[in-house]
N, C-alpha and C positions, 0 to 999 in steps of 0.2 A: 227791440222792445216786443215782447210777446203778450202784451195786454192792451186793451182798448181803453181810451179815455172817454168818459161821458160827462155831460153837463148836468147841473141840478134839474134843468128843465126836462131832460131825458130820463131821469131817475124813475118816475112813476111807471113809465112804459116797461122798464126792465123788472120792476117789482111785481108786475102782473104774473110773472112766471113763479109758480109755487115752489120751484126748485132753485130759487134765487134768494140771496140774503145780503144784507148790508153787514160788512165786517168793519166796525168802528175800532180803530187801533189806538185811539187815545188812551191815556191812563184812566183807571177806574174812576177816580175822583172827577175827571173832566167829563166822562160819560154820564155820571150821576148828576152833575150840575146841569147838563143840557145834552140831549141826544135826539136823533131822528129815527130811533128804532134799531132793530138788528141785534147782532151779537157784539159784545165788547171783549176783545182780547188785546191787551197791550203788546207792543212789538216784542219785548223781551220774553213773553210767554208763548208766542206763536210756534217756535220750533217744537215745543213739547205738547202743543194742543192742535196740531193740524188734523188729527183724526176727527175732531169735532166738526170739521168742514168738509169731510170726504163725501157726504151725501148731496152736496149742493152742486148744481150744474153751472150756476153763475154766482160769483162772489164779487160784490161791489165794495171796494175798499174806500174808507173815508177817514179823514182826520180833520183837524181844525182848518188847515189852509192848503192841504194837498201835498205837502212836502214829505211827511212821514209815510203816508199811504202810498206814494209813488215808489219809495224804496221797498216797502213790504210787497207791493204788487210784483216787482221783479223777482223777489224771493219766492213768492207763492206760485209763480208760473213754473218754477222748477220743482217745487214740492208737491204740487197738485196738477199734474199735466193733463188730467181729464176734465178739469174745470175751466170755464171761461172766466178769466180774471178781468175785472173792469175797475177802472180807477176814476173816482169822482173828482174831477178837476176843481181846483180852488177850494176843496174841502167843504165842510158843512156850513161855514159862516159866510 
């Protein structure tokens, strides 16, 4: 595993970095219904949209319960080797 798992309690500390963002990978309708900020890119769109993430030093992946974001975190460690990929354990709920 090439990414770090963080808790909700640790999240504010990481967001102090101006080169960090939350990447919420839930579907657009889920994000519009409730979100904690950041960028919304559903999993099936990520391969075509990784260029939108290239300027971030830290990318914190989030989903509803942590399952989907864990899978995407593995993928992004390969696609964005210069970024620190962080996984929000247990998701946003």
